[in-house]
C-alpha positions as CSV (number, residue, x, y, z in Angstrom):
1,M,-7.8,-133.0,66.1
2,Q,-7.1,-134.2,69.6
3,S,-4.9,-131.2,70.4
4,L,-7.6,-128.9,69.2
5,L,-10.1,-130.6,71.4
6,L,-7.8,-130.3,74.4
7,F,-7.2,-126.7,73.6
8,G,-11.0,-126.1,73.5
9,V,-11.4,-127.8,76.9
10,A,-8.6,-125.7,78.4
11,V,-10.1,-122.5,77.0
12,A,-13.5,-123.5,78.3
13,A,-12.1,-124.3,81.7
14,M,-10.3,-120.9,81.8
15,G,-13.5,-119.2,80.7
16,C,-15.4,-120.8,83.5
17,T,-12.8,-119.8,86.0
18,W,-12.7,-116.3,84.7
19,A,-16.5,-116.1,84.8
20,A,-16.6,-117.6,88.3
21,D,-14.0,-115.1,89.5
22,R,-16.1,-112.2,88.2
23,A,-19.5,-113.5,89.2
24,I,-21.5,-111.7,91.8
25,K,-20.8,-113.5,95.0
26,S,-22.9,-113.6,98.1
27,P,-21.2,-112.5,101.3
28,P,-19.1,-115.2,103.0
29,R,-21.2,-117.4,105.3
30,P,-21.2,-116.0,108.8
31,I,-20.0,-117.8,111.9
32,E,-22.7,-119.9,113.5
33,P,-25.2,-117.4,114.8
34,T,-26.1,-116.9,118.4
35,I,-29.5,-115.5,119.3
36,M,-28.8,-112.5,121.5
37,I,-31.6,-110.1,120.8
38,R,-31.7,-106.7,122.5
39,P,-33.3,-103.3,121.9
40,A,-31.5,-101.3,119.2
41,T,-29.6,-98.2,120.3
42,A,-28.2,-95.2,118.5
43,G,-24.9,-97.0,118.4
44,D,-26.4,-99.7,116.2
45,V,-27.7,-97.3,113.6
46,P,-24.6,-97.3,111.4
47,R,-24.7,-101.1,111.1
48,M,-28.5,-101.0,110.5
49,V,-27.9,-98.6,107.6
50,E,-25.1,-100.8,106.2
51,L,-27.3,-103.9,106.3
52,S,-30.2,-101.9,104.7
53,A,-27.9,-100.6,101.9
54,M,-27.0,-104.3,101.1
55,K,-30.7,-105.2,101.0
56,R,-31.5,-102.1,98.8
57,A,-28.9,-103.2,96.3
58,Q,-30.3,-106.7,96.2
59,Y,-33.9,-105.5,95.8
60,E,-32.9,-103.0,93.1
61,S,-31.7,-106.0,91.0
62,Y,-35.3,-107.3,91.2
63,S,-37.1,-104.2,90.3
64,P,-34.6,-101.4,89.2
65,T,-37.2,-98.6,89.0
66,F,-39.2,-99.2,92.2
67,W,-36.3,-100.1,94.4
68,H,-33.8,-97.6,93.0
69,P,-32.1,-96.0,96.0
70,A,-32.0,-92.2,96.3
71,R,-28.7,-90.6,95.9
72,D,-28.5,-89.8,99.6
73,A,-30.4,-92.9,100.8
74,N,-28.0,-93.8,103.6
75,Q,-28.0,-90.4,105.1
76,K,-31.8,-90.3,105.0
77,Q,-32.1,-93.7,106.5
78,E,-29.7,-93.0,109.2
79,A,-31.8,-90.0,110.3
80,F,-34.9,-92.1,110.1
81,F,-33.4,-95.0,112.1
82,R,-32.1,-92.6,114.8
83,G,-35.7,-91.4,115.2
84,L,-37.0,-95.0,115.4
85,V,-34.6,-96.2,118.1
86,A,-35.4,-93.2,120.2
87,D,-39.2,-93.5,119.8
88,P,-40.8,-95.9,122.3
89,S,-43.8,-96.5,120.0
90,W,-41.5,-98.5,117.7
91,I,-40.2,-102.0,118.3
92,C,-36.5,-101.8,117.2
93,L,-34.5,-104.9,117.9
94,V,-31.1,-106.2,116.9
95,N,-29.4,-109.6,117.1
96,E,-25.7,-109.7,117.9
97,T,-23.3,-112.5,117.1
98,G,-19.6,-112.3,118.0
99,G,-19.9,-108.6,118.9
100,S,-21.5,-107.6,115.6
101,V,-25.1,-106.9,114.7
102,D,-26.2,-109.6,112.1
103,G,-29.8,-108.6,111.9
104,F,-32.4,-106.1,112.9
105,I,-36.1,-105.5,112.8
106,A,-38.3,-102.3,113.1
107,A,-42.0,-102.8,113.8
108,R,-44.9,-100.7,114.9
109,V,-48.2,-101.6,116.3
110,V,-51.1,-99.9,114.4
111,W,-54.8,-100.2,113.9
112,A,-55.9,-102.0,110.7
113,P,-57.6,-99.8,108.1
114,P,-61.2,-99.1,109.3
115,V,-62.6,-101.4,106.6
116,Y,-60.9,-104.4,108.1
117,D,-61.2,-106.1,111.5
118,P,-58.5,-108.6,112.2
119,G,-59.7,-108.7,115.8
120,G,-57.1,-106.3,117.2
121,K,-54.1,-104.2,116.3
122,V,-51.6,-105.1,113.6
123,C,-47.8,-105.3,114.0
124,M,-46.3,-103.7,110.8
125,I,-42.8,-105.0,110.0
126,D,-41.0,-103.2,107.2
127,D,-37.3,-102.7,107.9
128,F,-36.2,-106.3,108.6
129,V,-32.8,-107.4,107.4
130,V,-30.2,-110.1,108.2
131,A,-26.5,-110.0,107.2
132,H,-26.5,-113.2,105.2
133,P,-29.4,-115.1,103.5
134,S,-28.6,-118.2,105.6
135,L,-29.6,-116.3,108.8
136,W,-33.3,-116.0,107.9
137,P,-34.4,-119.2,109.5
138,T,-32.5,-118.5,112.7
139,V,-31.7,-114.9,113.4
140,G,-34.5,-113.5,111.2
141,M,-37.3,-115.6,112.6
142,A,-36.0,-115.1,116.2
143,L,-36.1,-111.3,115.6
144,R,-39.7,-111.6,114.2
145,D,-40.8,-113.8,117.1
146,Q,-39.4,-111.3,119.6
147,A,-41.0,-108.3,117.8
148,E,-44.4,-110.2,117.7
149,S,-44.1,-110.9,121.4
150,K,-43.6,-107.2,122.2
151,A,-46.4,-106.3,119.8
152,S,-48.8,-108.7,121.4
153,Q,-48.3,-106.9,124.7
154,A,-49.5,-103.7,122.9
155,G,-52.6,-105.4,121.6
156,A,-51.4,-106.8,118.2
157,V,-53.1,-110.0,117.0
158,I,-51.4,-110.3,113.6
159,S,-48.2,-109.2,112.0
160,V,-47.7,-108.0,108.4
161,T,-44.1,-108.3,107.0
162,V,-42.8,-106.6,103.9
163,C,-40.8,-109.0,101.7
164,G,-39.5,-108.5,98.1
165,Q,-41.1,-110.9,95.7
166,R,-37.8,-112.5,94.6
167,D,-36.3,-112.5,98.1
168,V,-36.4,-116.3,98.3
169,P,-34.5,-116.9,101.5
170,K,-36.7,-114.4,103.5
171,R,-39.9,-115.5,101.8
172,T,-39.1,-119.2,102.5
173,A,-38.3,-118.5,106.2
174,L,-41.6,-116.6,106.5
175,Q,-43.6,-119.3,104.8
176,N,-41.9,-122.0,106.9
177,S,-43.1,-120.1,110.0
178,D,-46.7,-120.4,109.0
179,S,-46.9,-116.9,107.4
180,H,-48.7,-116.6,104.1
181,V,-49.0,-114.1,101.4
182,A,-51.9,-111.7,101.8
183,S,-51.1,-109.1,99.2
184,E,-48.6,-108.3,96.5
185,W,-47.7,-105.0,94.8
186,Y,-47.3,-104.9,91.0
187,V,-45.1,-102.2,89.6
188,H,-45.8,-100.8,86.1
189,P,-44.1,-97.8,84.5
190,I,-46.4,-95.0,83.4
191,A,-45.6,-93.6,79.9
192,R,-45.0,-89.9,79.7
């Protein structure tokens, strides 16, 4: 009986090791970040696309239909980002740590819809990604703060940041910086 119990413990331990080896692992924790924010350039676009692809894969696991990437998503996004970094009406910033881009933000100052009056223009932040979840409170919020500073110079009085509902590290960093949820999107398949 005791040998059967020991066999069961050994099999369970092997099973746990096997499962742990095959589990989806988050990327290795980065070196301690430095805050070195600068305008994004065309040379940064490949890394921005790479970081975005990682975020798309994460978001697809949350909502597989809505966030399902197009077959040529990277090529389309590369062309889009090349246009953004060349367009002075966009605020495109990157943070660099140890010679590598570990986060970026793309924002644009726009007028609120005519039925709303927040008291000025709005800084719309959509493409906003960091290389590792642990970077949201530092790199992520420094990028957001810098984008807001630039947006303020263009008349923005409020920022609106897109965040996936289950993106807990990003959501937590935003909430800890006095941001609050103003709207959510609900996705529902339409029967054909």
